[in-house]
C-alpha positions in Angstrom: 13.1 75.3 -79.6 13.8 78.2 -81.9 10.8 79.8 -83.7 10.9 82.3 -86.5 8.0 84.4 -87.9 8.0 84.3 -91.7 5.9 86.3 -94.1 5.0 84.2 -97.1 4.2 85.4 -100.7 0.7 86.7 -100.8 0.9 88.2 -97.3 0.4 85.0 -95.3 2.3 84.5 -92.1 3.8 81.4 -90.6 5.7 80.4 -87.5 8.5 78.0 -88.2 10.0 76.1 -85.3 13.1 73.9 -85.1 15.2 72.3 -82.4 18.5 73.9 -81.8 19.6 77.1 -83.5 18.5 76.9 -87.1 20.4 79.4 -89.3 18.0 81.8 -90.8 18.8 82.8 -94.4 18.5 86.5 -94.9 18.0 88.7 -97.9 20.5 91.4 -98.6 18.1 93.9 -97.1 18.1 92.0 -93.8 14.6 90.5 -94.0 14.2 86.7 -93.9 14.9 85.3 -97.3 11.7 83.2 -98.0 12.7 82.7 -101.7 15.8 81.6 -103.5 17.1 83.2 -106.7 16.3 81.0 -109.8 19.0 82.4 -112.1 20.8 79.6 -113.9 24.6 79.5 -113.1 25.5 76.4 -115.1 25.8 72.6 -114.5 22.0 72.5 -113.8 22.4 74.7 -110.7 20.8 78.0 -109.8 22.1 81.0 -107.8 20.0 80.1 -104.7 20.8 83.4 -103.0 18.1 84.0 -100.3 15.8 86.9 -101.2 12.7 88.3 -99.5 9.4 88.7 -101.3 9.7 92.5 -101.3 13.2 92.5 -103.0 12.6 89.6 -105.4 11.9 90.3 -109.0 9.1 87.9 -109.9 9.8 87.3 -113.6 7.5 84.3 -114.1 5.3 82.0 -112.1 7.6 80.4 -109.5 10.6 82.2 -110.9 12.2 84.8 -108.7 15.5 86.7 -109.1 17.8 88.5 -106.6 18.6 92.1 -107.4 21.9 91.3 -109.1 20.4 88.8 -111.4 17.3 91.0 -112.0 19.7 93.6 -113.5 21.4 90.9 -115.6 18.0 89.7 -116.8 17.0 93.3 -117.8 20.3 93.7 -119.7 19.7 90.4 -121.5 16.2 91.4 -122.5 17.5 94.8 -123.8 20.2 93.2 -126.0 17.7 90.6 -127.3 15.4 93.4 -128.8 
């Protein structure tokens, strides 16, 4: 059984175990990606790139963006003003 230590938002920790070798999704920084990017990419889908709590841009409750889409969101807000 493969077990992975995961840090959850708010600093909580969990141990997630699975049979076989579960593929761990990683953030671009190398940490475990506990969140998925919520940027809308069309057809009702979101980016879903794994992102860790430290790298994620928390733009609203339960809305997190990867670094690429955080920049796009900032540009969108700047042009909107």
